[in-house]
SEKOLTI-769452 format. One record per residue (C-alpha): residue number from 1; residue in three letters; x negated, y negated, z negated. Coordinates in Angstrom, 2 decimals. Layout:
<recs>
<n NUM res ALA X X Y Y Z Z>
...
</recs>
This chain:
<recs>
<n 1 res UNK X -32.04 Y -112.12 Z -237.05>
<n 2 res UNK X -31.22 Y -110.19 Z -234.26>
<n 3 res UNK X -34.15 Y -108.27 Z -233.34>
<n 4 res UNK X -37.29 Y -108.75 Z -231.64>
<n 5 res UNK X -37.57 Y -111.88 Z -229.47>
<n 6 res UNK X -39.75 Y -111.48 Z -226.14>
<n 7 res UNK X -41.13 Y -114.17 Z -223.99>
<n 8 res UNK X -38.63 Y -115.26 Z -221.38>
<n 9 res UNK X -40.20 Y -115.19 Z -217.99>
<n 10 res UNK X -38.83 Y -115.30 Z -214.46>
<n 11 res UNK X -39.50 Y -111.63 Z -214.23>
<n 12 res UNK X -37.08 Y -110.73 Z -217.06>
<n 13 res UNK X -34.78 Y -113.66 Z -217.50>
<n 14 res UNK X -31.87 Y -114.61 Z -215.42>
<n 15 res UNK X -30.60 Y -118.41 Z -216.16>
<n 16 res UNK X -27.18 Y -119.61 Z -216.06>
<n 17 res UNK X -26.62 Y -123.28 Z -216.04>
<n 18 res UNK X -22.91 Y -124.48 Z -216.60>
<n 19 res UNK X -22.20 Y -128.34 Z -215.74>
<n 20 res UNK X -24.20 Y -129.61 Z -212.45>
<n 21 res UNK X -23.12 Y -133.30 Z -212.70>
<n 22 res UNK X -25.22 Y -136.72 Z -213.02>
<n 23 res UNK X -27.83 Y -135.12 Z -215.52>
<n 24 res UNK X -27.01 Y -131.24 Z -215.22>
<n 25 res UNK X -28.04 Y -130.91 Z -211.63>
<n 26 res UNK X -31.52 Y -132.17 Z -211.96>
<n 27 res UNK X -31.96 Y -130.16 Z -215.04>
<n 28 res UNK X -30.80 Y -127.04 Z -213.51>
<n 29 res UNK X -33.13 Y -128.03 Z -210.53>
<n 30 res UNK X -36.09 Y -127.94 Z -212.84>
<n 31 res UNK X -35.56 Y -124.46 Z -213.87>
<n 32 res UNK X -34.76 Y -123.18 Z -210.26>
<n 33 res UNK X -38.04 Y -124.89 Z -209.13>
<n 34 res UNK X -39.91 Y -123.00 Z -212.21>
<n 35 res UNK X -39.26 Y -119.64 Z -210.50>
<n 36 res UNK X -36.34 Y -118.43 Z -212.92>
<n 37 res UNK X -33.53 Y -116.76 Z -211.15>
<n 38 res UNK X -30.52 Y -119.31 Z -211.34>
<n 39 res UNK X -26.90 Y -118.75 Z -211.89>
<n 40 res UNK X -24.66 Y -121.90 Z -211.40>
<n 41 res UNK X -21.00 Y -122.64 Z -212.56>
<n 42 res UNK X -19.18 Y -126.16 Z -212.64>
<n 43 res UNK X -15.49 Y -127.27 Z -212.14>
<n 44 res UNK X -16.55 Y -128.91 Z -208.92>
<n 45 res UNK X -18.23 Y -126.69 Z -206.62>
<n 46 res UNK X -19.40 Y -129.47 Z -204.44>
<n 47 res UNK X -21.75 Y -130.85 Z -207.26>
<n 48 res UNK X -23.63 Y -127.72 Z -207.02>
<n 49 res UNK X -24.27 Y -127.61 Z -203.36>
<n 50 res UNK X -27.90 Y -128.94 Z -203.58>
<n 51 res UNK X -28.67 Y -126.28 Z -206.08>
<n 52 res UNK X -27.12 Y -123.47 Z -204.02>
<n 53 res UNK X -28.80 Y -124.66 Z -200.75>
<n 54 res UNK X -32.06 Y -124.14 Z -202.62>
<n 55 res UNK X -31.61 Y -120.63 Z -203.99>
<n 56 res UNK X -29.23 Y -120.87 Z -206.93>
<n 57 res UNK X -26.33 Y -118.54 Z -207.07>
<n 58 res UNK X -22.62 Y -119.40 Z -207.76>
<n 59 res UNK X -20.60 Y -117.67 Z -210.54>
<n 60 res UNK X -17.08 Y -117.76 Z -210.53>
<n 61 res UNK X -16.51 Y -118.32 Z -214.30>
<n 62 res UNK X -18.37 Y -118.56 Z -217.63>
<n 63 res UNK X -17.45 Y -115.08 Z -218.15>
<n 64 res UNK X -19.02 Y -113.74 Z -214.99>
<n 65 res UNK X -21.96 Y -115.54 Z -215.81>
<n 66 res UNK X -22.22 Y -114.57 Z -219.58>
<n 67 res UNK X -22.63 Y -110.81 Z -217.92>
<n 68 res UNK X -25.22 Y -111.63 Z -215.91>
<n 69 res UNK X -27.39 Y -114.11 Z -217.45>
<n 70 res UNK X -29.75 Y -113.72 Z -220.37>
<n 71 res UNK X -29.97 Y -117.48 Z -221.23>
<n 72 res UNK X -27.14 Y -120.15 Z -220.55>
<n 73 res UNK X -27.59 Y -123.78 Z -220.62>
<n 74 res UNK X -24.44 Y -125.94 Z -220.65>
<n 75 res UNK X -24.29 Y -129.78 Z -219.75>
<n 76 res UNK X -20.37 Y -130.68 Z -219.71>
<n 77 res UNK X -18.12 Y -133.52 Z -220.79>
<n 78 res UNK X -16.38 Y -133.33 Z -223.91>
<n 79 res UNK X -16.16 Y -130.91 Z -227.30>
<n 80 res UNK X -12.86 Y -129.48 Z -226.01>
<n 81 res UNK X -14.94 Y -128.54 Z -222.64>
<n 82 res UNK X -17.42 Y -126.78 Z -224.92>
<n 83 res UNK X -14.93 Y -125.11 Z -226.97>
<n 84 res UNK X -13.01 Y -123.66 Z -224.16>
<n 85 res UNK X -16.55 Y -122.51 Z -222.30>
<n 86 res UNK X -17.88 Y -120.95 Z -225.45>
<n 87 res UNK X -14.94 Y -119.61 Z -227.53>
<n 88 res UNK X -12.22 Y -119.32 Z -224.90>
<n 89 res UNK X -10.66 Y -115.99 Z -224.07>
<n 90 res UNK X -13.14 Y -115.91 Z -221.00>
<n 91 res UNK X -15.69 Y -117.90 Z -222.69>
<n 92 res UNK X -19.48 Y -117.05 Z -223.27>
<n 93 res UNK X -19.38 Y -115.91 Z -226.79>
<n 94 res UNK X -16.79 Y -113.02 Z -225.92>
<n 95 res UNK X -18.47 Y -111.87 Z -222.82>
<n 96 res UNK X -22.38 Y -112.70 Z -223.43>
<n 97 res UNK X -24.88 Y -109.87 Z -223.94>
<n 98 res UNK X -26.52 Y -109.18 Z -227.25>
<n 99 res UNK X -29.59 Y -110.76 Z -227.77>
<n 100 res UNK X -28.97 Y -113.71 Z -225.04>
<n 101 res UNK X -29.62 Y -117.35 Z -225.74>
<n 102 res UNK X -26.77 Y -119.96 Z -225.49>
<n 103 res UNK X -28.24 Y -123.44 Z -225.15>
<n 104 res UNK X -25.53 Y -126.36 Z -225.38>
<n 105 res UNK X -27.11 Y -129.61 Z -224.36>
<n 106 res UNK X -23.64 Y -131.32 Z -224.40>
<n 107 res UNK X -23.35 Y -134.30 Z -226.62>
<n 108 res UNK X -20.50 Y -132.46 Z -229.25>
<n 109 res UNK X -19.02 Y -132.50 Z -232.81>
<n 110 res UNK X -21.51 Y -131.24 Z -235.21>
<n 111 res UNK X -18.65 Y -129.17 Z -236.89>
<n 112 res UNK X -18.28 Y -127.08 Z -233.38>
<n 113 res UNK X -22.03 Y -126.33 Z -232.95>
<n 114 res UNK X -21.60 Y -124.63 Z -236.28>
<n 115 res UNK X -18.39 Y -122.87 Z -235.41>
<n 116 res UNK X -20.00 Y -121.56 Z -232.21>
<n 117 res UNK X -23.08 Y -120.60 Z -234.10>
<n 118 res UNK X -21.07 Y -118.69 Z -236.64>
<n 119 res UNK X -19.02 Y -116.77 Z -233.60>
<n 120 res UNK X -22.12 Y -115.80 Z -231.90>
<n 121 res UNK X -23.68 Y -114.33 Z -235.02>
<n 122 res UNK X -21.10 Y -111.75 Z -234.87>
<n 123 res UNK X -22.06 Y -110.60 Z -231.32>
<n 124 res UNK X -25.83 Y -110.90 Z -231.85>
<n 125 res UNK X -26.17 Y -113.84 Z -229.68>
<n 126 res UNK X -28.69 Y -116.71 Z -230.44>
<n 127 res UNK X -27.30 Y -120.40 Z -230.07>
<n 128 res UNK X -29.00 Y -123.44 Z -229.91>
<n 129 res UNK X -27.29 Y -126.85 Z -230.21>
<n 130 res UNK X -29.81 Y -129.23 Z -228.11>
<n 131 res UNK X -28.16 Y -132.49 Z -227.05>
<n 132 res UNK X -30.72 Y -135.15 Z -225.03>
<n 133 res UNK X -31.13 Y -138.54 Z -224.40>
<n 134 res UNK X -32.86 Y -140.59 Z -221.43>
<n 135 res UNK X -30.13 Y -140.40 Z -219.06>
<n 136 res UNK X -30.18 Y -139.87 Z -215.28>
<n 137 res UNK X -33.87 Y -141.03 Z -215.33>
<n 138 res UNK X -34.99 Y -138.81 Z -217.88>
<n 139 res UNK X -33.11 Y -135.68 Z -216.29>
<n 140 res UNK X -34.44 Y -136.39 Z -212.82>
<n 141 res UNK X -38.36 Y -137.09 Z -214.22>
<n 142 res UNK X -37.99 Y -134.05 Z -216.54>
<n 143 res UNK X -38.83 Y -136.51 Z -219.44>
<n 144 res UNK X -35.64 Y -136.15 Z -221.54>
<n 145 res UNK X -35.86 Y -136.12 Z -225.54>
<n 146 res UNK X -34.18 Y -133.08 Z -226.81>
<n 147 res UNK X -32.98 Y -132.84 Z -230.24>
<n 148 res UNK X -32.39 Y -129.17 Z -231.44>
<n 149 res UNK X -30.46 Y -127.22 Z -234.01>
<n 150 res UNK X -30.02 Y -123.55 Z -234.83>
<n 151 res UNK X -32.37 Y -121.04 Z -236.11>
<n 152 res UNK X -35.97 Y -121.72 Z -235.67>
<n 153 res UNK X -37.33 Y -118.39 Z -234.34>
<n 154 res UNK X -34.81 Y -118.66 Z -231.51>
<n 155 res UNK X -35.40 Y -122.33 Z -230.97>
<n 156 res UNK X -39.36 Y -121.19 Z -230.41>
<n 157 res UNK X -38.32 Y -118.60 Z -227.81>
<n 158 res UNK X -36.42 Y -121.26 Z -225.67>
<n 159 res UNK X -39.10 Y -124.00 Z -226.31>
<n 160 res UNK X -41.13 Y -123.06 Z -222.97>
<n 161 res UNK X -37.94 Y -123.46 Z -221.00>
<n 162 res UNK X -36.91 Y -126.74 Z -222.91>
<n 163 res UNK X -40.48 Y -128.00 Z -221.54>
<n 164 res UNK X -39.32 Y -127.99 Z -218.26>
<n 165 res UNK X -36.65 Y -130.43 Z -219.08>
<n 166 res UNK X -38.16 Y -132.82 Z -221.28>
<n 167 res UNK X -41.20 Y -134.32 Z -223.15>
<n 168 res UNK X -40.16 Y -134.90 Z -226.39>
<n 169 res UNK X -38.51 Y -131.71 Z -228.09>
<n 170 res UNK X -37.97 Y -131.68 Z -231.77>
<n 171 res UNK X -36.72 Y -128.98 Z -233.82>
<n 172 res UNK X -34.33 Y -130.74 Z -236.33>
<n 173 res UNK X -33.01 Y -127.89 Z -238.59>
<n 174 res UNK X -29.85 Y -125.85 Z -239.22>
<n 175 res UNK X -26.96 Y -125.46 Z -236.44>
<n 176 res UNK X -25.46 Y -128.97 Z -235.91>
<n 177 res UNK X -28.75 Y -130.67 Z -236.61>
<n 178 res UNK X -29.37 Y -131.34 Z -232.92>
<n 179 res UNK X -25.76 Y -132.93 Z -232.79>
<n 180 res UNK X -26.24 Y -135.09 Z -235.92>
<n 181 res UNK X -29.56 Y -136.26 Z -234.60>
<n 182 res UNK X -27.87 Y -137.35 Z -231.35>
<n 183 res UNK X -25.10 Y -139.25 Z -233.23>
<n 184 res UNK X -28.15 Y -141.21 Z -234.69>
<n 185 res UNK X -29.50 Y -141.96 Z -231.22>
<n 186 res UNK X -25.84 Y -143.01 Z -230.08>
<n 187 res UNK X -25.60 Y -145.38 Z -233.13>
<n 188 res UNK X -29.07 Y -147.07 Z -232.32>
<n 189 res UNK X -28.04 Y -147.45 Z -228.73>
<n 190 res UNK X -24.42 Y -148.81 Z -229.27>
<n 191 res UNK X -25.50 Y -152.07 Z -231.12>
<n 192 res UNK X -28.64 Y -152.26 Z -229.13>
<n 193 res UNK X -26.55 Y -152.49 Z -225.86>
<n 194 res UNK X -24.65 Y -155.49 Z -227.13>
<n 195 res UNK X -27.88 Y -157.23 Z -228.11>
<n 196 res UNK X -29.23 Y -156.45 Z -224.41>
<n 197 res UNK X -26.30 Y -157.49 Z -222.70>
<n 198 res UNK X -26.13 Y -160.96 Z -224.98>
<n 199 res UNK X -29.98 Y -161.57 Z -224.22>
<n 200 res UNK X -29.38 Y -161.73 Z -220.72>
<n 201 res UNK X -26.14 Y -163.54 Z -220.65>
<n 202 res UNK X -27.92 Y -166.11 Z -223.10>
<n 203 res UNK X -30.82 Y -166.20 Z -220.03>
<n 204 res UNK X -28.50 Y -166.99 Z -217.50>
<n 205 res UNK X -26.55 Y -169.60 Z -219.60>
<n 206 res UNK X -29.83 Y -171.22 Z -220.30>
<n 207 res UNK X -30.81 Y -171.66 Z -216.52>
<n 208 res UNK X -33.77 Y -169.12 Z -217.02>
<n 209 res UNK X -34.54 Y -166.22 Z -214.53>
<n 210 res UNK X -33.68 Y -163.07 Z -216.42>
<n 211 res UNK X -35.71 Y -161.10 Z -214.46>
<n 212 res UNK X -38.74 Y -163.11 Z -215.59>
<n 213 res UNK X -37.16 Y -163.20 Z -219.38>
<n 214 res UNK X -37.31 Y -159.45 Z -219.06>
<n 215 res UNK X -41.21 Y -159.70 Z -218.35>
<n 216 res UNK X -41.68 Y -161.40 Z -221.57>
<n 217 res UNK X -39.15 Y -159.49 Z -223.97>
<n 218 res UNK X -39.36 Y -155.83 Z -222.79>
<n 219 res UNK X -42.94 Y -155.52 Z -224.12>
<n 220 res UNK X -42.34 Y -157.15 Z -227.44>
<n 221 res UNK X -40.52 Y -156.36 Z -230.73>
<n 222 res UNK X -37.45 Y -156.61 Z -228.77>
<n 223 res UNK X -38.33 Y -153.78 Z -226.51>
<n 224 res UNK X -35.96 Y -150.66 Z -225.83>
<n 225 res UNK X -35.31 Y -148.16 Z -223.38>
<n 226 res UNK X -31.90 Y -149.65 Z -222.58>
<n 227 res UNK X -33.67 Y -153.16 Z -222.07>
<n 228 res UNK X -36.37 Y -151.65 Z -219.66>
<n 229 res UNK X -34.02 Y -149.55 Z -217.74>
<n 230 res UNK X -30.72 Y -150.82 Z -218.03>
<n 231 res UNK X -31.09 Y -154.76 Z -218.11>
<n 232 res UNK X -32.74 Y -154.43 Z -214.48>
<n 233 res UNK X -29.79 Y -152.70 Z -213.23>
<n 234 res UNK X -27.23 Y -155.38 Z -214.54>
<n 235 res UNK X -29.04 Y -157.69 Z -212.71>
<n 236 res UNK X -28.95 Y -155.80 Z -209.76>
<n 237 res UNK X -25.26 Y -155.66 Z -210.12>
<n 238 res UNK X -25.95 Y -151.58 Z -210.11>
<n 239 res UNK X -23.11 Y -150.08 Z -212.58>
<n 240 res UNK X -23.43 Y -146.59 Z -211.27>
<n 241 res UNK X -23.61 Y -144.11 Z -214.12>
<n 242 res UNK X -26.98 Y -142.78 Z -215.51>
<n 243 res UNK X -24.39 Y -141.96 Z -218.71>
<n 244 res UNK X -20.63 Y -142.65 Z -218.30>
<n 245 res UNK X -18.89 Y -145.33 Z -220.29>
<n 246 res UNK X -15.98 Y -142.54 Z -220.99>
<n 247 res UNK X -18.73 Y -140.29 Z -222.53>
<n 248 res UNK X -20.38 Y -142.97 Z -224.53>
<n 249 res UNK X -16.71 Y -143.89 Z -225.96>
<n 250 res UNK X -16.50 Y -139.84 Z -226.98>
<n 251 res UNK X -20.01 Y -140.07 Z -228.48>
<n 252 res UNK X -19.14 Y -142.99 Z -230.51>
<n 253 res UNK X -15.95 Y -141.61 Z -231.85>
<n 254 res UNK X -17.58 Y -138.51 Z -232.84>
<n 255 res UNK X -20.31 Y -140.63 Z -234.88>
<n 256 res UNK X -17.26 Y -142.70 Z -236.50>
<n 257 res UNK X -15.30 Y -139.59 Z -237.56>
<n 258 res UNK X -18.37 Y -137.94 Z -239.12>
<n 259 res UNK X -19.32 Y -141.43 Z -240.86>
<n 260 res UNK X -15.61 Y -141.23 Z -242.43>
<n 261 res UNK X -16.45 Y -137.88 Z -243.71>
<n 262 res UNK X -19.51 Y -139.35 Z -245.13>
<n 263 res UNK X -17.44 Y -142.34 Z -246.70>
<n 264 res UNK X -19.52 Y -144.48 Z -244.79>
<n 265 res UNK X -18.89 Y -147.57 Z -242.76>
<n 266 res UNK X -20.77 Y -148.40 Z -239.42>
<n 267 res UNK X -19.52 Y -152.04 Z -238.43>
<n 268 res UNK X -21.90 Y -152.18 Z -235.43>
<n 269 res UNK X -20.54 Y -149.24 Z -234.16>
<n 270 res UNK X -17.36 Y -150.07 Z -234.63>
<n 271 res UNK X -17.72 Y -153.26 Z -232.85>
<n 272 res UNK X -19.58 Y -151.68 Z -229.93>
<n 273 res UNK X -16.91 Y -148.86 Z -229.46>
<n 274 res UNK X -14.11 Y -151.37 Z -229.22>
<n 275 res UNK X -15.98 Y -153.42 Z -226.56>
<n 276 res UNK X -16.36 Y -150.27 Z -224.41>
<n 277 res UNK X -12.85 Y -149.28 Z -225.06>
<n 278 res UNK X -11.75 Y -152.68 Z -223.65>
<n 279 res UNK X -13.60 Y -151.69 Z -220.26>
<n 280 res UNK X -12.43 Y -148.42 Z -220.26>
<n 281 res UNK X -8.98 Y -149.85 Z -220.30>
<n 282 res UNK X -9.84 Y -152.06 Z -217.30>
<n 283 res UNK X -10.83 Y -148.99 Z -215.57>
<n 284 res UNK X -14.81 Y -148.89 Z -216.33>
<n 285 res UNK X -14.71 Y -145.54 Z -217.60>
<n 286 res UNK X -16.65 Y -144.02 Z -214.65>
<n 287 res UNK X -19.15 Y -146.68 Z -214.81>
<n 288 res UNK X -22.71 Y -146.67 Z -216.64>
<n 289 res UNK X -23.01 Y -148.08 Z -220.19>
<n 290 res UNK X -24.61 Y -150.89 Z -218.34>
<n 291 res UNK X -21.34 Y -152.10 Z -217.29>
<n 292 res UNK X -21.03 Y -153.49 Z -221.00>
<n 293 res UNK X -22.46 Y -156.59 Z -219.12>
<n 294 res UNK X -19.22 Y -157.40 Z -217.20>
<n 295 res UNK X -17.39 Y -157.97 Z -220.68>
<n 296 res UNK X -19.26 Y -161.13 Z -220.46>
<n 297 res UNK X -19.16 Y -161.63 Z -216.74>
<n 298 res UNK X -15.73 Y -160.76 Z -215.55>
</recs>
C-alpha cells in the first residue's frame, strides 16, 4: 500500500470529473451538491455548462486536472478514450499526485484496468475500476449499481463518495474485477432486451393492450429492470438514450472477446450483438438500447 489513507472530506478533497455526458453530468452534479470542490473536463465543453453554472470549475485537460485534484472520476465512451486519459503523455497517471485516487466508471476492458492499476502503482496512485449499471435514471436519482475492483483498502476510502452516486455498491475483488462483473451485467441485459422486445411485439400482434400486458408481467417471474423501465419507452416511441446503442455494442464486443479468451461461447450474446449491429448500420447508434424494438417495427 502507499501510506495512510485519510477520510475524504470537502475540506481536504478536490474532486475532478472527466466525462459529463448523459450519465456523467448527473453523477458529477451529486458530488457538487455534496459540497466538494469540483473540476470538470469533457471533450465538448457545452455538456458541462450546467455544472459550471452551479459552481464547478473547468479544467482544460486531464493533465491540468491531475495536478489539482486528489480524487478523479472518469466516465467516458470507449476503452481507447480511457487509455488516452490515463496513460497518454498528458494523462492522469503521468501527472497525478502521489496518494490520489482515480476511479474509472467507464465500462472498459478488464485487461486495460489491470494495466492502468499497474502503472498507477509505480507513481503511488490508487486506482479503482468501478463501472456502473442503471442508465440515465439511475445516474439522475443516485441509484446506480456500482461494481468495483482494486485494492480493498482504497475502495473503502472512496466508498463514501460512491454512496453519493449509487445504492448498491459491491467490492468484487482484484483490479479488473469490477469490469468483469459489468460484463456479466451486460451479458444478462443483452438477451433480456431481445425477450422484452419480442414480448411487446407479440402483445401487439395478438391484439392486446401492451401497457396493460406490462401491468401483469413486470411484477411476475418475467420482471426485469429493462421490462419496467425501457418497455414503456418503446411504447411511447421514445428512443432517446439512457444508454447508447453504440456503447452497448462496444460492451458486447468486450464480453465476446473475453469469452473467446476463456474458451467459451455465448450464443445469446452473439445474437443480440448481431441485431444491434444491424440497427447501428441503419443509423441508430446514437439511439437508446430500447431502439432494438425497431428491428421488428421498422
